[in-house]
N, C-alpha and C positions, 0 to 999 in steps of 0.2 A: 493184368491190364487187358483191356479190350483192343481189338485190331485197329480202330481209328486212332486211338491214343498212341499206340505203338508206332503207327505209320507217321503221325505228326512228330513224335519224338525222334524217329529215324531221320526225318526231313530236317529237323532242327540241328541234329548232330552233323548232317552233311553240310548244312549252311555254315556251322561253326568251323568245320574243317576247311571249307572254301575261304572263309574270312581269314583264318590263320595262315593259309597258303598265300593269299594276296598280301597280307601284312608282312610276311617274311620275304617279299620280293618275288614271289612266284614259285611255282613248283620246281623241284629238283629235276634237271634234265641233263643227262650225261653228255660231256663233250666227246666227239668222235672223229676219227680220221679213217680214210680208206688208203690202203697200200697195195700196189700192183707189183707182184714178183715175176710176172711173165706168164706163169702157169696158174697162179692162184691170186685171188683178191682177198685181202685181209682187212677186217674191220677191227679197229682198236678203239675201245670206249673206256672212259674213266668212270668207274662205279665204286668209289671208296665206301666202305661200310656195308656193302652188299655181299651176300654169300651166293655161290653158284646156284644153290637151291631156291633163292629168292628171286632169281632172274628167269625170264621167259623170252625165247626167240621164236619169231614166226616168219617164215620165208614164203612169200606169195609169188615168187618168180620175178617180180619187178623191184621189190624192196624187202628189207628185213626190218621187222618191228621188234625193238628191244623194250621190254617192260619189266617192271619189278617194283620193289619197295625198299627204301632205305629207312630203317627204324631209328627213332630218336633214342638217346641214352635215357635210361629210366631215372626218374627224379631221385631215387634212392642213391644214385651215384654222386650226389652233391652238386648238381648242375646249378651254377649261379647265373649264367648268361648263355643264351643260345644264338648262334649265327649260322651254323651248318644247316643247310636245307635238308629236310627229310620228307618222307611220304611216298605215295605211289607215283610212278612216272611211266610214260610211254613215249617212245620216239621212233618215228618211221624214217628209215634211211634208205633212199633209193640206191640200187646198184648202179655204179657209174659205167659198168660194162656188163655184158651178159654172163651169167654164171649158171652152172648146172644146178637146177632146182634141188633143194634139200641136201646139198653136199656139204653144208657147214659143219665144222668141228670146232667146239669152243673150249677155251681154258681161261681160268681166272687166277692171276698171280698178283699179289700185293695191290689189290683194288683195280687192276687193269684187265678188262675182258678182251680177249683176242678170239675172233671168229674167222676161220679160214675157209673160203669157198673156192671150188674148182671153176676156172673160167671155161666158157664154151669155146672161145677163140683164143688159143694160146698166142702170146706175143713172143716172136722169135727175133732175137737181135741179129741182124745181118752184119757180117764182117766182110770187108773186101778181101778177095782171095787172089793171090798172085801166083801165076804159073811158074814153076821152077824153070830157070834159064838153062840148066845143065843139058837138057835134051835138045836144045836148039843149036848147040855148038857141035859141029861135025868136023 
């Protein structure tokens, strides 16, 4: 095939993918939470059906972008009806507090991605201290 035909075919395939995405209720986008442990900030994201190798994290200092692809089950598996969203996704999640750039450490367990970042300003929990009364008595 010549290049113009291939380019048109590629465009048609992209449009087909977009129509399928819109028909299924929109693209898959993982739900996510931020947790603050005082010294670290942890991103928790639900990415069921994704492998660690299919995910990509980019830290630009202000946000982390989580992107990847969740593949559909092959037709050979006897799929009769599809509701689970699949396809490529990208989600930018701004850091709620300042973190040390590129300090993220990721793990994936049972479809839940955890990415732990070191905070620039550690949160220290202050506790009221009472001076012992023993030395005041003479």
